[in-house]
C-alpha positions, 0 to 999 in steps of 0.5 A, spaced: 359 091 077 356 098 077 352 101 083 345 104 083 341 107 088 334 107 088 329 112 092 322 108 093 315 111 094 310 106 096 304 107 091 297 106 095 297 099 093 304 098 096 302 102 103 296 098 103 300 091 103 305 094 108 305 088 112 308 084 106 314 089 105 319 084 107 316 078 103 316 083 097 323 085 098 325 078 098 322 078 091 326 084 089 333 081 091 331 075 086 329 079 081 336 083 081 339 076 081 335 074 075 338 080 072 345 078 073 346 083 080 344 083 087 341 087 092 346 090 097 342 093 102 335 095 103 333 100 108 326 102 110 326 110 111 322 116 114 322 122 110 321 123 103 322 116 101 319 110 104 325 105 102 332 106 099 335 100 095 342 099 093 344 095 088 350 092 084 348 090 077 352 089 071 349 095 067 344 100 066 340 096 061 340 090 067 337 095 072 332 098 067 329 091 066 329 090 073 326 096 075 320 095 069 318 089 072 318 092 079 314 098 077 309 093 073 307 090 079 304 097 081 306 097 089 312 102 088 315 108 084 322 109 083 328 114 082 334 110 080 341 113 080 348 111 078 353 111 084 360 112 083 365 109 089 371 114 090 376 109 086 371 110 080 370 117 081 378 118 081 378 115 075 373 119 072 377 126 074 383 123 071 380 123 064 379 131 065 386 131 064 
């Protein structure tokens, strides 16, 4: 599994429905399972982003498909990044010779 970090902004529609945010989070967890992965952590945050999600997903295509489904609802806009564990990064460094 690959790890991904999603930085989330609520849209006007999303913030208007903030009281249902935990229910929407359950739907995101279900979507992650649908695409073969899992929502590892979801944090509601202060500052530049409203939420941060950490996902374990099979591949880039899986996280992208899930993100498209979430975005189509219109409550959030996301920026998603691939994250590497220390062991994964050691393997990457080892490839450099």
